TIMI-265721 format. One record per atom (N, C-alpha, C): x negated, y negated, z. Coordinates in steps of 0.05 Angstrom, whole numbers, plus 5000, padded with zeros to 4 digits. Example, Ala and Ser with C-alpha at 12.3 -4.5 7.8 and 13.67 -1.06 7.14 Angstrom:
473651145156
475450905156
473650665156
474350455142
472750215143
474249995157
***
This chain:
776809031092
776108761084
774808751053
775508571041
774708551009
773508291004
771008280990
769908020981
769208030954
769507800938
769107770914
766107680907
765007740888
762207640877
762307540847
761207280844
761207180817
758007200811
757307400793
754507510789
753307370764
751007220768
749207120746
746707310742
744807220735
742207330730
740407380754
739107590754
737107640773
737807860795
736207890816
736808080837
738508020858
739007780862
740507700888
743307840888
744907850865
747307970864
747108270874
745108400863
744708680870
744108680903
742608520912
741908530943
744508490955
746508300950
748708230962
750508500962
750708650941
752508850936
751609070955
749209130955
747809350974
748409291002
748109021010
748508921036
751608971044
753308901026
756308931032
757109231034
755709401017
756409681021
755309771046
753109711056
751909771083
753809691105
755209481102
756909371122
760109501117
760209701098
762809801087
764909591080
763809401065
765709191059
766309271023
768609271019
769609300990
768909040975
767909080948
766808840933
768408870905
769008620897
770108620868
768408420853
766608490835
764708320818
765808250795
765507950790
765807850766
763507780755
762407940734
759407940725
759807810697
758007610695
757807450670
756307630647
757707680628
756907840603
754007710594
752107890585
749707810575
747907640594
748707630620
747207490641
746707680664
748607780675
748507950698
747208220693
745908300712
744508560710
746608800712
746308970689
748509190685
748509380710
746309370726
745909560748
747809510769
748909270771
750709210789
753409390791
754009500770
756109690764
755909920784
753409990792
753110210811
753810130839
753909880848
754109820874
756609680878
758109580860
760609460864
763109670864
765209620882
767309780878
768909730857
769209480846
770409420821
768809210807
768609210780
767209050766
768908950743
768808660738
770208540716
768008380703
767708460676
765708310659
767208080648
766007830652
767507590638
765107430622
766407330601
764807190582
763806910599
761106830594
760406600609
761906330597
762206160615
763205910607
766105900603
767606140606
770506140599
772006100632
771805850637
772305780663
775305840668
777105780650
779905820651
780806100657
779306280638
780006560640
779206680668
776706600676
775706700704
777406630726
778506390726
780406280747
782806450747
783706520725
786406700722
786006980734
783907080725
783007340734
782507370765
781007150774
780507150802
782907110820
784906930810
787206930825
789107200825
788907320801
790207600800
789207820820
786607790824
785408010844
786207980872
787207730882
788207690908
785807740928
783907620924
781607660946
781507370957
780607360982
780607120998
778006970998
775807130993
773207010993
771207120969
769606920962
767807020940
765306880946
762907030939
760306890938
759406880911
757606670903
756506600881
753706630879
752506830865
749606880867
748606950839
746106870832
744706950809
744706690791
742906720772
742206460756
743506430732
744506190725
745606110698
744005880690
743005880669
741005650657
742805380658
741505190669
742704930673
743104790644
741204860627
741504740599
743904830583
745005030596
747805110578
749804890584
749804730605
751704540610
751104260595
748604290579
748004070556
749104160528
748304420522
749004520495
751904560490
753504640513
756404670510
757004920495
755205100487
756105320470
758005530483
760205590473
761805790485
763705680504
763905450510
765505360531
768605370524
770305430543
773105400538
774105140542
776605090537
778004840541
777604770569
778204930588
778204890615
775504770625
773304930616
770704860622
769904610613
770604530586
770104280575
771204040590
774104100598
775503890612
774203840640
773504050653
772004050678
769703890677
767903950656
765303800654
765603510649
767903440635
768503130626
769303000651
770203160672
771603040694
769302940717
766803080711
764503050733
763302780727
762202640750
760902390746
758202410733
757002650735
754502700719
754303020718
752203110705
751803430702
749203520717
748603380736
746503490756
747403780766
745603960773
746404210783
748404200806
747604020824
749204050848
752103930844
752203750825
754903640818
756403860805
755404010786
756704230774
757704430790
755704520809
756304740829
758704670847
758404420860
760604340876
763204340862
763004250838
765604210821
766904490817
765104680811
766204970805
767205090832
765905020855
767005130884
769804980885
770104740879
772804610883
774904750865
774004810840
776004940822
776805210833
774905370845
775505630855
777205620879
776505410896
778005390922
781205280914
781605170892
784205080885
786005320882
785005560872
786605770871
786905960891
785905840918
786305950941
784306150949
781706130940
779806310946
777106150959
776306230981
774006090992
771406180984
769705980977
766806070970
765106050996
764206291001
762706351026
759606321023
758306261045
755606271050
754506551050
753106651030
752206931027
749907011046
749006821062
746706891076
747607091100
749707121104
750907311125
750107591116
749907621087
749307881075
746407891070
745107651067
742407661055
740307521078
741007551101
739407401121
736707531122
736507781116
733807911115
732007811093
733007661074
731407561052
730407271054
731207151080
730406871087
728006861110
725506861099
723406881117
723106651140
722106721161
721406501183
718706401173
718006151184
715506031177
713306211185
711106251167
708806391171
707706521143
705406621149
703806711124
704706981115
705407011090
706607261080
704307451070
702407301058
699907421053
697507201049
695207291055
692807111049
691806961075
690706721068
689606551090
690406251087
691506141103
692305861103
689805691111
688405621097
685705471107
686905201109
685005021122
685504751127
686104601100
684404671080
684704561055
687304601042
688204861042
690704931031
692904821046
692604791073
694904681090
695604401080
693404251077
693703941068
694703941040
693904141022
695204130994
698204210999
698704401016
701604481020
703404241027
702304121049
703703891061
704303681039
702403631024
703003410999
704903540979
704603770972
706303910951
709403950963
709704010987
712204060999
713903781003
712203571008
713403301009
714703240984
713103280962
714103210936
716203390928
716003640932
718203830924
721003770940
720903690963
723103640978
724503380968
722803190959
723902950948
725402990920
724003150904
725303210877
727903370881
727603570902
730003720904
732403570916
731903360932
734003180941
735103040922
733302940901
734302800879
735802980857
736103220863
737203430846
736003420818
733303380818
731703420795
730903700786
729803850809
729004090808
728104170837
726804440841
726104530865
723004590868
721804570849
719104670844
716904440833
714704410846
712604270836
709904410836
708204340817
705504460816
703504240826
701804300842
699904070851
696904200851
694903980850
692504100853
690603840861
689203880883
687703680893
689303430899
691603480911
693403250920
694303110897
694803240873
695703090850
698103240837
700303120835
702403260821
701803320790
701903540788
701503630760
703803690741
705703800752
708303870738
710803900758
713003770750
715403770766
717603920750
718904090762
720904230749
723204060740
724304110716
726603950704
728704180696
729804110674
732004310664
730904550653
728004590647
727004810639
726605080656
726805000683
726705210702
723905240714
723905430734
721405450750
719305600732
719505820720
717405920706
716105740685
717705580670
716605420650
714905180663
716105110688
714304870703
711905000711
711505220721
709205350728
707205380707
708305470682
706705490659
705305220649
707105010649
706304750644
704204640661
704604700689
702804610705
699904750703
700305010699
697605160695
696105070669
697604990650
696304880626
694804650632
696104480646
694804190656
692604240674
693104380692
691404400717
689204590715
689404800700
687405000698
687505170725
685505330730
685805520753
685605360780
686805500801
686605390829
688905190835
691005200819
693605050826
695105180846
696904990860
698805080881
701905050871
703205250877
706205200868
707705160896
709404940897
711204890923
713904930915
715605040928
718405040923
720104970949
721904810947
723704680968
726504710963
727904670986
731004630982
731704350985
734204310978
735004010981
734903941009
735103691017
735103591043
737503731061
739803691048
742203841063
743204061045
741504241041
742204471023
744804611031
746504641012
748804811014
748205071010
748105261029
747005541026
748905681012
751105601003
753505750988
752305780960
751005610950
749905620922
747405500918
745905590893
743405480884
741105490905
740905680923
738705690943
736205740928
734205630935
731505680924
730706000927
729706090903
729006380906
726106440894
724406570906
721706670898
721806990898
719907090882
719607380887
717107470872
717207720863
714707830854
714207740825
716207650812
716007540784
714607280785
715107140808
714006860810
711106880816
710407080836
707707130843
705907220819
707207410807
705807530785
704907320761
706807130757
706106910736
704006730749
704006660775
701906470786
699206640786
699406900789
697007070788
695507050761
697407110740
696407130712
695206870704
696306650714
695606380705
693306250722
692306420740
690006370758
690706140780
693206160787
694105970810
692906080838
693005890857
691605960881
693706060904
696005920906
698005970925
700905920919
702706010932
705505970932
706405900958
707705650959
708605530986
711305480982
713405591002
716005551000
717105491027
719605381025
721205301050
722105511065
721305571089
722305801107
725105741115
726405961118
729505961126
731405881102
730505741085
732305621063
731405721033
729705941033
728906061010
729006331010
730206480988
730506760987
728006880977
726807060992
724307200982
725307500973
725107550949
725707840938
723307980936
723608260938
721408430935
719108380950
719208340978
717108240995
714608440994
715108680993
712908870994
711208850966
712708830948
711708780917
710108530915
711408320927
710208030928
707608070943
707208230964
704708250979
702408400961
703608620948
701708770932
700608580909
702108450899
701308280872
699608060885
700307960906
698707720919
696007840924
695808080932
693008200940
691708260919
693008330897
691408400871
690308170859
691707940861
690707670849
689107510870
689307570891
687907370915
689607150918
692207160916
694106910921
695006910949
695206650961
696206620986
699306540985
700906691000
703706630997
704706561024
706006291030
706606211054
709206111057
711006151078
713306041082
712905801103
713405561098
712805331117
715705171126
***
């Protein structure tokens, strides 16, 4: 069996490739130059580096490789769809055909383009199920006060996620301090910390009908480290629909900073 991977930024592509190797599945990785982690070369049976936003070239190469399935993992900045720097004619034509440039619209459009060349975009959770925590406390204590704050924050996070605005909100004292937009999770947290001061809570949620093939919420040690440095109190995220990377490192950092981490 052979499976493809379109790899963006971050550790998820690496985790996917490691899991595929453990299952003795051959992989062909299409890695985005300047974005994907070069370490993926160690774990992929075959790697093809492609320039970002060259959709036409990617589809031609994909078809040539004769694979039947592909996973899409890793981050690509959404603001790139606004600047259009480096886009080829196929990518520009593709964007012009969309009703809007919301992340979900772009992603589903890309899936459609891939499937037009006969390749199925798969749900990667079959390979990454171990990274989707069940409900429960990862570290710390979920006090009654924090539970109420989490309920408030997660309700807002789910609303903005369903509107395809972002996945993250920063709250404090049942007040929305910052909402993630095109700037991304880290900048949202930084902005929230600047406005709220110490003791803020970060909440991250999936869309109501989250397509697990793409753009699944992800948190990890980098997220917790940032919250700790900015003197936040907790990270709350949606269980079973959020990838948790580096769980042991997350617990270590949370312990160092006294941060509560909970999947709800």
